[in-house]
Phi, psi and omega in degrees: 000314180297317179298323178297318178297314181296321178296322178295320178297315181292338182290340181283124178303139182306318180300318179292321179298314178302317183296316180296314179299316180299315181295320180293318180291316179298314185287345184304315179256330184296318180234020178059033178293341180301340177290340182255307182228106177301134182299330183297332177299314179294321181293316178300318178295321177298319177298320177298316180298324178294324180293335179273001180083007182276331176234162175267126186296322180294314178298319179300314180300316180298315181299316183293313183296313180297318180295321180295315181294315180293318180298317179291328177294320176295318177301321178299315181292323177299313179296322182295322186261333185231015187313302183302321180289324179297318182295340180273357178295143185304315181301328180275328180300330181288348183243038183304317181296320181287327174298315179298322178297319178294318178296320179295320178298319181294319179295323184285316190251344182067224182308315181303337178297328179295319178293313181294323180296336181300337188264000177239132187305312183294309181297326180298325182282327189250339187301317177301316179296319179294323177297319176294318179298322182277000179062035171300135183304133187297323180297320178295315179300314184297320179301307184285332175295315180294317178298316180293317180298319179294311182296313182293315182297312180297316182300307185285330173297316181288326176299311178297322182294312182287333175295318178292320178295322180296320178300316181297319180295317180295318182297320181285333183276317187237004177098154186294322181302312179294325180295320177299318180298315178300316179300319179296320178297316181295315180299318178299317179297320178295320179295316179298315179298317181296315180297317180295323179294319178298317180296321179294318178296320179296320178296323179292326177293315184287333183229073180300152185292336181085001179287144176289145179302131180289132179088003180286000000 
């Protein structure tokens, strides 16, 4: 089963793989694609493909970082020119509390909120648009957007890369069967962590702290 998955991954031409990853990362904030497919999923897979020798890790990092910065810049312009209408879209109306939390973070921290938002899937999708809507100075936005894009892109590319390399080491040391077992345990732990994080975020939405926005 594992070999079949790896063969399927290798079957994707490198140029197409780079393009798909770039589009997913770019679209996450530019067209709010992050509500459907978090960009980090594509980046982690790209890192894994690089560990298998199917992609070049340096090229992957450049593609991811540039796509992240450009996508957020487009998201900023969308928010600046169409912000109120975007917020009235049905997918965003359902997240009113989280939108307010993102706006409060931006009012409180300014530019650094753009950097911090990069590390959370929801904020990563909406923070650039909210920054544009809030008329955060573009030079300030671009600085923190670039820093966040570089840090996030390098981190998740390398996480996927070293995860794939670790699988290969485990497989060669203790056999493929045991490696699959270890992989299943790791995946299960990640799924449990993801579900718990989602439940915690949902609980925060349902029971807001009642604190006033800092800096309001």
